[in-house]
N, C-alpha and C positions, 0 to 999 in steps of 0.2 A: 504494500500500500504506500502511495506517495503522500508526502506532507506538503501543504502549501507553504512556501517559504517567503513569498512576497505578493503584495497586491498593488497594482498600478492604476492610476487614474488616466484613462485615455479618451480621446475624442472619438465617439462611435461613428461619426460621419466618415471616418477614414477606415472603418473596419466592417466589411460586408458580413462577416460571420456574426458579429454582435448585433447588427441591424436585423439579420434574419432571425436570430434567437429572440430578440425583442418582439418581432412580429409574431412568432409562434407562441410565445408566452402571452402576448396580448390577445391572440385568438382563443387560446385555452381559457383565459380569464373571462373573455366575453361569452364563450360557449357555456361555461359552468356557472357564470355569475347571474344569469337571468336578467341581463341588462336590457335597456330599451332597444327594440329591434332596429337594425340598420341594414339596409339592402346590401351595401358594399361589404360590410363585415360578414354577413351571412353567406355571400357568394364566396368569400375567401375561406370561410369555415367549410363550405361544401367542397370546394376545390381541394383543400387540405385533406378532408376525410376521404375523398376519392383516390388520392395519391398515397395515403398512408393509413395505418390503423390506429392513429394516435388517440381517437375518441372512443375506441372499443375497450371494453373491460377484459382484462386478461387474468389468467390464473396466477396465484401467488408463487408457484414454483417455476414459472417461466423466467428465462433470462431477459431482463428488461430494466427499464428505469421506472420506478413507481411514482405516479403523480397522485398525491393525497389531497382530496378536496375537503377543505375545512369550512363548515358553515357555522357562524355564530348564532347564539340563541337570542 
């Protein structure tokens, strides 16, 4: 297991991977958050769900990254 040894502040405008990560996290938040409907965001969610299985529920013993959805009371 690796240990994080440093954290840097960078401008995301110059980093496509950070911008893509931000977009995907934003779509997941929108999808699970029950926010006000937006045609453009729903189209992006549909496109992402057609290309990946990111919105599907998987088994706990599968190799994957778990996204835990927390809802406050």
